[in-house]
N, C-alpha and C positions, 0 to 999 in steps of 0.2 A: 804625717807619714801616710803615704798613699796605700790603698787596699792591697796592691800587689806585694809591696814590701812588708806590710803587716801580716799577710798570709805566710810569707817566708819566715818571719820572726816566730810566729805562732807554731809553725811546723818544726822549726829548729829546737825550740825550747819545750814543746809539748806540755807535760804535766807541771812544769814550772812557770807556765804562762797563764795569766788571767786577762780576759777581755773586759773592756770598760770598767776597770777596777776603781772602786770608790776609795780614794786616798784617805778620807776621814776615818776609815775603819782601822787604820794602822798608825795614826799620829797621836801624840800624847794629849793634844788639846782638841781632838776630834774635828780638825779643819781640813779642807782640801776638796777639790772637785774630782772628776773622773779622769783617769788616765786611759787613753785608747788601749794600751796594753801595759802589763806589769809583769816583770820577770823576777821571780824569787831566786836569790843567789845565796848559797850557803858556804861556799869555799872560795879561796883566792883563785884557784884554777877555773872555777865557774865564772868568776868575774872577768878574768882575762879572756876566756872564750867568748863571753857575752859582748865585751867591748870590741874585740876583734871582729866578731860576726856582724855586729850592728854597723860598725864603720865600713866594712867591706860591702855591705848591702845598702849603704846610703840612708840608714834609718836615723831619724832624729831621736836622741835619747838624753836622759838625765840620770846620773848616778846619785842615789841618796842613801844615807846610812843611818840606821837607828830611828829615823823618822820622828825625831824629837824636835819640836820647834819652839 
């Protein structure tokens, strides 16, 4: 994801967004590198909004749930 798109994503999700997020901190076996950005989703509506926004802005993303590997 380029810096311009990342800035849009960060601005859109504000307090639900973390930069350079260490994925190992939220996985059950403590594995994973850093994600350029991580969006915390709590509701189905937030998920729908996130997917639509990310697609509309050409952001590469991966939806994960539970983070149990």
